[in-house]
N, C-alpha and C positions, 0 to 999 in steps of 0.2 A: 504494500500500500504506500504510494508516494505521499510525501508530506511537503507542505508549502514552507517557504522561508518565513521565519518568525519576525525578522526585521532586516533592514538594509542599512548599510553604513557606507558613506563616501561613494555614492554612485557618480561616475563621471561619464561624460558623453562628448565626443568630438565629431562634428559633421563636416563633410566636404562633398563636392560634386565632381564626378568624373568627366572626362572629355566627351564621353558618349551619353551624357545627361542622366546618369544614375546617381543615386545618393549613396555615399559610402560613410558608414558610421562606425566609430570605434567606441566600445563600451567597456567599463571596468568598475569593480566595486567589491564589496564584501556582503555576504548574506549570512544571517544567523540561523542556527538550527539547534535543536535539543535532541540529539540522537545518542542513545546509550547502548552499550553492549550488554549481553546477558550471561556471559561466561567465556570459556576458552574457544568456542566456535565463533566464526564470523557471522555477524548479523548484517544483512544488506538491505538497502532501500534506496529510493530515488529522492533527491531534494529538488523541488520545483522552484525555479528562480525566474521571476518575470522581470524583464529588463527593457530599458530604452523607450523610444517614442513609438507612437502608433504608425504602422506602415500601411500603404495602399497595396503594396506587393513586396514580398521578400524573395529575392532570387537565390541568395546563399548566405550562410553564416559559418564562420570559423571560430568555434567556441573552445574555451579551456577553463578548467577549474582545478583548484588545489587546496590543500589543508591550510587554514589560516589560524585556527585555535583548537587545541585538544586539551583534555583534562583527565586526570586519574585521581580519584578520591583517596586512595590508599596505596597499597602495593600493586604494582603491575604484574599480573600473572597471565602469561600469554597475551599481553597487551598488544594491540595493533590498531592503526587507523589508516584509512585509504579513501581517496577519490579515484575510482577506477576508470571512469571516462566521463565525457560530457557530450550530450547530444542536444539537438534543438528542434523546436516545432514553433508554429505560430498559434497564439491564443488571443482571441479578440483583437487582432491586429498588432499585437506585441510579440516580441521574441520570448519564448519560454525555454529556459535551459533545464535539461534533465541531467542532474549530476548524480551518477551512481556512486554511492558512498558505502563504507563498511567499517564496522568497529568490532573488536573482540576485547574481552576482559569484562568481568561483571560490573566494575565501576569505572570503565573507560567511557569517555564522552567525546563526541565531536560537537564543537560549539559554533565554529564559523568556517565558511568556505569563501575563498577569493575567486573571482571570475573575471575573465576578459573575453570579449567577442568582437569580431570584425564582421560587419553585415553590409550587404549591397542590395539595392532594390529601388523602389520608389516610395517616398514619404507622402 
């Protein structure tokens, strides 16, 4: 079951136009999540991160996401944190990042994910 980002911090956006009249947008920021492990096995889920302006048409997106903040309450036993990949789709005219994340360890938490995306299309 995918979960939505709980907050956004420092979302940045830079827009420009290409010679062939497309909009090129560079996006970055940090998204909050409260995702906890349950033991020594990996727990996996998707983080949904809605970013950027509304588009009339999105032609392509090059997204990436990485760990920004992790936490362990006590001793790390088989502790691990991961952002496995980052995919994209369009949701209500905005870019929606699907960040595949994973945590192991009963008290290991993933708290923040950083993202960047370059998008081209028509605003």
